C-alpha positions in Angstrom: -25.1 5.4 6.7 -25.2 9.2 8.2 -27.7 11.7 7.4 -26.8 13.4 4.3 -24.9 16.8 4.4 -27.2 19.8 3.5 -26.9 21.0 -0.3 -24.4 24.1 -0.1 -24.8 24.6 -4.3 -21.0 24.0 -3.8 -19.6 20.9 -5.7 -19.2 17.6 -3.1 -15.8 17.2 -2.0 -14.6 13.8 -0.4 -15.5 15.2 3.1 -18.6 15.6 2.1 -18.5 11.7 1.0 -16.9 10.9 4.2 -19.7 12.4 6.4 -22.0 10.6 4.5 -20.6 7.5 4.9 -19.3 8.0 8.2 -15.4 7.4 7.7 -12.2 9.1 7.3 -11.9 11.5 4.2 -8.6 9.2 3.8 -10.8 6.0 3.6 -12.6 7.6 0.8 -9.5 9.0 -1.2 -8.2 5.6 -0.9 -11.5 3.9 -1.7 -11.7 6.4 -5.1 -8.4 6.5 -6.0 -7.1 2.6 -5.1 -10.3 0.7 -4.5 -8.5 -2.3 -4.1 -6.6 -1.0 -0.9 -10.5 -0.8 0.6 -12.7 -3.5 1.6 -15.4 -4.1 -0.6 -18.2 -3.5 1.5 -16.7 0.2 2.5 -15.6 0.4 -1.0 -19.7 0.0 -2.3 -20.7 2.3 0.4 -18.7 5.2 -0.7 -19.1 4.7 -4.7 -22.6 5.1 -3.8 -22.3 8.1 -1.8 -19.8 9.7 -4.5 -22.8 9.0 -7.3 -25.7 10.4 -4.9 -23.6 13.5 -4.0 -22.9 13.7 -8.0 -19.1 13.9 -6.7 -16.6 14.7 -9.7 -12.7 14.4 -8.4 -10.6 17.5 -8.8 -8.1 17.2 -11.6 -5.3 18.4 -9.5 -5.9 16.3 -6.8 -6.4 13.4 -9.3 -3.0 14.3 -10.8 -1.3 13.9 -7.5 -3.1 10.4 -6.3 -2.4 9.1 -10.1 0.8 11.3 -11.6 -1.2 12.1 -14.7 -3.4 15.2 -15.7 -5.3 13.9 -18.4 -4.0 16.9 -20.4 -1.7 17.1 -23.3 0.0 20.8 -24.4 -0.2 21.7 -27.6 2.1 24.4 -28.8 2.4 26.6 -31.8 4.3 30.0 -32.6 1.9 31.8 -34.1 -1.9 31.1 -33.3 -3.1 33.5 -35.6 -1.0 31.5 -38.6 -4.3 29.7 -40.7 -1.4 26.9 -41.0 -2.1 25.7 -37.9 -5.9 25.9 -38.0 -6.2 22.1 -39.4 -3.1 21.1 -36.7 -4.8 22.5 -34.0 -8.6 20.6 -35.0 -6.4 17.3 -35.9 -4.8 17.3 -32.6 -8.1 18.4 -30.4 -10.6 15.8 -32.1 -8.1 12.8 -31.8 -7.1 14.0 -27.9 -10.7 14.4 -27.2 -11.3 11.0 -28.7 -8.6 9.4 -26.0 -10.2 11.2 -23.3 -7.7 13.9 -22.9 -7.8 17.8 -22.8 -5.8 20.0 -25.3 -4.0 22.8 -23.7 -3.1 25.3 -26.4 -0.5 27.6 -26.0 0.7 30.4 -28.4 4.8 30.6 -28.3 4.9 34.0 -30.3 7.8 33.0 -32.3 9.9 33.3 -29.2 12.4 31.0 -28.0 11.7 32.2 -24.7 8.4 32.1 -24.6 9.0 28.3 -25.9 11.2 27.2 -23.4 9.1 28.3 -20.1 5.9 27.4 -21.6 7.8 23.7 -21.5 8.9 23.9 -18.2 5.3 25.2 -16.8 3.5 21.9 -18.6 5.8 19.6 -16.6 3.6 20.0 -13.6 0.2 20.5 -15.6 0.2 18.4 -18.3 1.2 14.7 -19.0 3.0 14.9 -22.4 3.3 17.9 -25.3 3.1 18.0 -28.8 5.5 21.2 -30.1 5.1 22.4 -33.7 7.9 24.5 -35.5 10.0 24.9 -32.0 11.9 27.7 -32.4 14.4 26.2 -29.4 17.4 25.0 -30.7 18.4 21.3 -31.1 20.1 21.0 -27.9 17.6 22.3 -26.0 14.4 20.7 -27.7 16.3 17.5 -27.0 16.3 18.4 -23.3 13.1 19.1 -23.0 12.0 15.8 -24.6 14.3 14.1 -22.2 12.1 15.8 -19.4 8.5 14.9 -20.6 7.1 12.8 -23.3 7.2 14.8 -26.7 6.2 14.7 -30.2 7.4 17.5 -32.4 5.5 18.4 -35.5 8.3 20.1 -38.5 11.3 19.6 -36.4 13.9 16.9 -37.0 15.8 16.5 -33.8 17.8 13.5 -33.1 16.1 11.4 -30.0 13.0 13.3 -30.3 9.7 11.8 -32.1 8.4 13.7 -34.8 6.0 14.0 -37.7 7.4 16.0 -40.8 5.4 17.8 -43.3 7.8 16.6 -46.3 7.1 20.1 -48.3 11.1 19.5 -49.4 9.9 16.7 -51.5 7.6 19.2 -53.1 10.4 21.9 -54.1 11.4 19.8 -57.0 7.7 19.9 -58.4 7.2 23.6 -58.0 10.7 24.0 -59.8 9.8 21.7 -62.6 6.1 23.3 -63.2 8.0 26.8 -63.6 10.9 25.6 -65.7 7.9 24.5 -67.8 6.4 27.8 -67.9 9.9 28.8 -69.1 11.5 30.3 -66.1 14.9 30.5 -65.6 16.3 32.6 -62.7 14.0 31.9 -59.9 14.4 33.0 -56.3 13.2 31.0 -53.2 11.8 33.6 -50.4 12.9 32.1 -46.8 11.4 32.1 -43.3 12.7 32.9 -40.2 16.5 32.3 -39.5 15.9 29.9 -37.1 13.1 27.7 -39.3 14.7 24.3 -39.8 11.7 23.9 -42.7 12.7 26.7 -44.5 16.5 25.2 -44.4 15.6 22.0 -45.5 13.3 24.0 -48.3 16.0 25.8 -49.6 18.5 23.2 -49.5 16.2 20.6 -51.3 15.0 23.5 -54.2 19.3 24.6 -54.7 20.0 20.7 -55.2 17.0 20.6 -57.6 18.3 23.7 -59.3 22.1 22.4 -59.6 20.8 19.1 -61.2 18.4 21.2 -63.9 21.0 23.5 -64.5 18.6 26.9 -63.4 19.7 29.5 -61.4 18.1 29.8 -57.8 18.9 32.5 -55.5 17.5 33.2 -51.5 16.2 36.3 -50.4 15.5 37.0 -47.1 15.0 35.9 -44.3 11.2 36.8 -43.3 8.7 36.8 -40.9 6.0 34.2 -41.8 3.4 37.0 -41.6 1.4 38.4 -44.8 3.0 41.9 -43.2 6.4 40.6 -44.4 5.2 39.8 -48.1 5.6 43.8 -49.4 9.7 43.7 -48.2 9.8 40.0 -50.0 8.0 41.3 -53.2 10.3 44.7 -53.2 13.6 42.3 -52.9 12.1 40.1 -55.7 11.6 42.7 -58.3 14.9 43.9 -57.4 16.6 40.8 -58.1 15.2 40.5 -61.4 13.9 36.8 -60.9 10.5 36.1 -62.9 9.5 34.0 -60.0 9.5 32.9 -56.7 9.3 30.3 -54.7 8.3 31.4 -51.0 8.2 30.0 -47.7 4.6 29.9 -46.5 1.3 31.1 -48.0 1.1 34.1 -45.9 3.8 35.6 -47.1 3.0 35.1 -50.7 -0.6 36.8 -50.3 1.3 39.6 -49.1 3.6 39.6 -52.4 0.4 39.5 -54.3 -0.9 42.7 -52.7 2.8 44.4 -52.9 2.9 43.6 -56.3 -0.4 44.7 -57.3 0.3 47.7 -55.6 3.4 48.7 -57.9 1.6 47.6 -61.3 2.8 44.6 -61.7 1.2 41.8 -63.1 0.8 38.0 -61.7 1.8 35.8 -63.1 2.5 38.0 -66.1 5.5 39.9 -64.9 5.8 37.4 -62.1 5.1 34.0 -61.0 4.7 32.9 -57.5 4.5 29.9 -55.4 3.5 29.5 -52.0 3.8 26.3 -49.9 1.0 25.0 -47.1 -2.2 25.6 -49.2 -4.1 27.8 -46.2 -7.6 28.5 -46.0 -7.9 31.2 -48.5 -5.1 30.4 -50.7 -7.4 29.4 -53.4 -9.6 32.4 -52.8 -6.4 35.2 -53.7 -6.6 37.2 -56.7 -5.1 35.4 -58.6 -5.6 32.1 -56.9 -2.2 31.0 -55.6 -0.6 27.9 -56.8 1.0 26.1 -53.6 2.4 23.1 -52.3 -0.5 21.0 -49.9 0.0 18.6 -47.0 -2.7 16.9 -45.4 -2.4 18.9 -41.9 -5.0 17.9 -39.9 -3.8 14.2 -40.2 -0.4 15.2 -39.3 -2.1 16.2 -36.1 -4.0 13.2 -35.4 -0.8 11.1 -36.1 1.6 13.5 -34.0 -1.2 12.7 -31.0 -1.3 9.2 -31.9 2.8 8.6 -31.2 2.7 10.7 -28.2 -0.3 8.2 -26.7 2.2 5.3 -27.2 4.5 6.7 -25.2 2.5 7.6 -22.3 0.6 4.1 -22.8 3.0 1.7 -23.9 0.8 -1.3 -22.7 -2.1 -0.1 -24.8 -0.5 -0.8 -28.4 -0.3 1.4 -31.4 3.6 1.1 -32.1 6.3 3.2 -30.9 7.0 5.2 -33.9 9.8 7.9 -33.8 9.6 9.4 -37.2 6.3 9.9 -39.4 6.1 11.9 -43.0 3.5 13.7 -44.4 3.5 13.3 -48.1 3.4 17.2 -50.2 2.1 17.8 -53.7 2.1 21.0 -56.0 -1.1 22.5 -56.3 -1.4 24.6 -59.5 -3.8 27.7 -59.7 -3.8 31.0 -61.5 -0.8 32.8 -59.6 2.0 31.0 -62.1 2.7 31.2 -65.6 4.9 31.6 -68.9 8.3 33.9 -67.9 7.8 37.2 -69.3 9.8 38.0 -72.7 12.6 40.2 -72.0 
């Protein structure tokens, strides 16, 4: 074996291994990437030298040789929204267990940012999980045709998806309000491009028609606490006694605005949120909301993506998984005010 190169403090390369073994760098590359292509004695020398030099393969070079990066992109529209905290934790834990690195991207509620990010990730990730995509159906389906993808809370034909079934909890929320004497209810809608918001409104309006209750839609509103002030003002102006809100952030903002206006919750107006984010039970009053297993949704999304990346490893080939949702009753809902 040739003389060991002097330590320089830099990471070892295949050229260092080649010098130590007295072989060409191309032989080292073959021995590490495709061991069966190199005779056993040479391969063992090279592998021993790699261990001796504490050699770590360059991830980009490894990607070129294997076609895999060992990374998965996770796209969320707003990283500051607490709804995504548990989702991100679920994907992170499941990816780590499978030996993948998570590349987390905030797409800023922008379809343009999302589209450009997906294009970039084609080169730097093996697959992608997209939460609450802001792309239209055609653009999302086209992106899924170019790289392995699973969506969360976005249902598009041909694209594997994890759906958090909040629409099924809308009748529960409405029945809860009806039991408290509310007959005039508003749905405070989310972004105009949100498929989740549209699905919830459809479920709520159908339930209201079956029960003979008046519901109206106000909005759309950005899914942020700051939107709550305008949403509360619109709700007061509409004359309703209760609101079912697109997400907890808007609902929390509404609680703050109603308090500023001297209106009491739930005595003057009842508020139901959605997502049961961290802090929803710390509000004043604690927020009645719709709860789902968000971390589990992240884990399931990863499992579905890994089944695409490694079809021979088993694990099934689900194209759709639905997460159940239920109503959690707290202090922001109460009997309807008497006129």
